[in-house]
C-alpha positions, -999 to 999 in steps of 0.1 A, spaced: 583 -447 236 610 -457 210 644 -471 218 641 -472 255 673 -491 269 712 -492 266 728 -489 233 764 -493 225 772 -467 198 798 -467 172 810 -432 165 836 -425 141 850 -390 131 884 -380 118 911 -389 144 886 -403 169 867 -435 173 844 -440 203 821 -465 216 799 -445 242 768 -462 259 737 -442 252 709 -449 277 674 -438 265 650 -436 295 616 -422 303 604 -399 332 569 -387 336 562 -394 299 592 -376 285 625 -388 271 657 -388 290 692 -396 274 724 -401 292 758 -408 275 787 -428 292 819 -422 271 840 -444 293 870 -444 271 874 -407 275 865 -408 313 837 -382 308 799 -383 309 787 -353 289 753 -340 300 726 -336 274 699 -309 279 671 -322 255 652 -293 239 630 -315 216 624 -351 210 599 -361 184 588 -396 173 585 -404 135 572 -436 115 570 -456 147 608 -464 149 625 -430 145 636 -403 170 643 -368 159 664 -351 187 675 -315 195 699 -310 224 723 -285 242 757 -301 251 771 -278 277 806 -291 277 809 -283 240 793 -249 243 787 -247 204 749 -243 203 722 -266 197 732 -301 182 705 -323 163 702 -360 154 681 -387 140 681 -423 152 662 -451 136 656 -484 154 653 -518 139 652 -546 165 684 -547 184 701 -522 161 698 -485 154 717 -461 129 714 -424 124 732 -391 121 743 -364 145 748 -328 135 770 -309 159 780 -272 152 816 -268 144 819 -306 139 794 -312 111 776 -344 104 786 -376 121 772 -410 112 764 -435 140 753 -469 146 745 -489 176 735 -523 192 712 -529 221 731 -540 252 704 -536 279 
């Protein structure tokens, strides 16, 4: 499995900069993602609908984010050692570039 562990993410969109902690785990052979957005005092739930591995270091993700209630979000994360980078696409928000560093 790719990217297991905790990642401090750098997410920048207009009028907002956040450093959530993304935890990627495994349960019964399936991926589990949790997000801790401490700066906002929230932990949004993610309902993964599809996670696919590509090229040995990339995850392509689709998920529902109930608190946003805007449909299915998608993303791609590429892992290179202790760093990752990628892009999220969230309905009504558009594309968001992200980068991260392993913290656990």
